[in-house]
C-alpha positions in Angstrom: 52.5 14.7 67.3 50.9 15.6 64.1 51.7 18.8 62.3 48.8 21.2 63.2 49.5 23.4 60.2 49.3 20.6 57.8 46.0 19.4 59.4 44.4 22.8 59.1 45.5 23.3 55.5 44.1 19.9 54.6 40.7 20.9 56.1 40.8 24.1 54.1 41.5 22.3 50.9 38.6 19.9 51.5 36.3 22.8 52.3 37.4 24.8 49.3 37.2 21.7 47.1 33.7 20.9 48.4 32.5 24.4 47.7 34.0 24.2 44.1 32.2 20.9 43.5 28.9 22.3 44.8 29.2 25.3 42.6 30.0 23.2 39.6 27.1 20.9 40.2 24.8 23.9 40.7 25.7 25.1 37.2 24.7 21.7 35.7 21.1 22.1 36.6 18.4 23.5 34.3 17.9 27.2 34.2 14.9 28.8 35.8 13.2 29.9 32.6 9.7 30.0 31.3 8.7 26.4 30.3 6.9 27.6 27.3 10.1 28.6 25.5 11.7 25.2 26.1 11.1 23.0 23.0 11.1 19.7 24.8 10.5 19.8 28.5 12.1 16.9 30.5 8.7 15.5 31.4 7.5 15.2 27.8 7.5 11.6 26.5 8.4 10.5 23.0 5.3 9.7 20.9 4.4 6.1 20.7 4.4 4.2 17.3 0.6 4.4 17.3 0.6 8.2 17.7 3.3 8.5 15.0 1.3 6.3 12.6 -1.9 8.3 13.3 -0.1 11.6 12.4 1.4 9.9 9.3 -2.1 8.9 8.1 -3.1 12.5 7.9 -0.5 13.2 5.3 -1.7 13.5 1.7 -1.4 10.4 -0.4 1.9 9.8 -2.1 2.4 9.6 -5.8 2.3 6.1 -7.3 5.3 4.6 -8.9 3.5 2.3 -11.3 4.2 -0.9 -9.3 0.9 -0.8 -7.5 -1.8 -3.1 -8.7 -4.2 -1.5 -11.1 -7.6 -0.4 -9.9 -10.5 -2.7 -10.7 -11.8 -1.6 -14.1 -15.5 -1.9 -14.9 -15.7 -3.2 -18.4 -18.9 -3.0 -20.5 -20.4 -5.1 -23.2 -19.4 -2.5 -25.7 -15.8 -2.3 -24.4 -15.2 -6.0 -24.8 -16.9 -6.4 -28.2 -14.6 -7.7 -30.9 -12.9 -10.9 -31.9 -11.1 -13.0 -29.3 -8.7 -15.9 -30.2 -6.9 -18.9 -28.8 -4.8 -19.9 -31.7 -3.5 -23.1 -30.1 -7.1 -24.5 -29.8 -8.3 -22.8 -33.0 -11.1 -21.3 -30.9 -12.5 -17.9 -31.9 -15.2 -15.9 -30.1 -16.9 -13.1 -31.8 -18.5 -10.7 -29.3 -21.0 -8.2 -30.8 -21.8 -4.8 -29.2 -25.4 -5.9 -28.9 -24.4 -8.6 -26.3 -24.6 -11.5 -28.8 -21.7 -13.9 -29.4 -20.8 -16.4 -32.1 -18.3 -19.2 -31.4 -16.0 -20.8 -34.1 -14.1 -23.9 -33.2 -11.5 -25.9 -35.1 -12.5 -24.4 -38.4 -16.3 -24.9 -37.9 -18.0 -21.5 -38.2 -20.9 -20.5 -36.0 -20.6 -23.7 -33.9 -22.5 -22.0 -31.1 -24.3 -18.7 -30.5 -25.8 -17.0 -27.6 -25.5 -13.9 -25.4 -22.7 -12.6 -23.1 -22.6 -10.4 -20.1 -20.0 -8.3 -18.3 -20.1 -7.2 -14.7 -16.9 -5.3 -13.7 -14.2 -7.9 -14.6 -16.6 -10.9 -14.5 -17.5 -12.2 -17.9 -20.3 -14.7 -18.7 -21.4 -16.7 -21.8 -24.9 -18.2 -22.1 -25.2 -20.3 -25.2 -28.4 -21.0 -27.1 -27.8 -24.6 -26.2 -28.2 -23.8 -22.5 -24.5 -24.2 -21.7 -22.9 -21.4 -19.7 -19.3 -20.3 -19.1 -18.0 -17.7 -16.7 -14.6 -16.1 -16.5 -12.6 -13.0 -15.8 -11.2 -10.2 -17.9 -7.5 -9.8 -16.8 -7.3 -6.6 -18.9 -8.8 -5.1 -22.0 -7.1 -7.7 -24.2 -7.0 -10.9 -22.1 -10.1 -13.0 -21.2 -9.8 -16.2 -19.1 -12.6 -18.7 -19.3 -11.7 -21.6 -17.0 -8.4 -22.9 -18.4 -9.0 -21.2 -21.7 -7.1 -17.9 -22.3 -8.3 -15.7 -25.2 -6.6 -12.7 -26.6 -8.4 -9.8 -28.3 -7.3 -8.8 -31.8 
């Protein structure tokens, strides 16, 4: 026959152990507190990437580092007036503040004359002979007309 004392003490140990585990688990739950003082309730979800980027877009603009592309500069007839050269081709373009131009080529002075126009970075020549050329101002000292690159002196 089984030892009745041993059987009873085993049942007590199981009961006491069960109560201890129940008390320990009860302590693991959340406290009963005002939900307004909890910084992140368990039901709150993390913000999505879209929500995060929306909030980031409301931040003030960051300072530039100098590696950003320059803003489009609006040049004027007066700002590009001067003498422009391509020494390799012996080509010289004299731009007057009045909007007139004179072209020298290969040592021949006043080979062609006409007017020029500037619209933002777009540059145009209209010769008295009816020939036109268009190009772009890369910056205040570099003009590109087709394959021709001119530097301002």
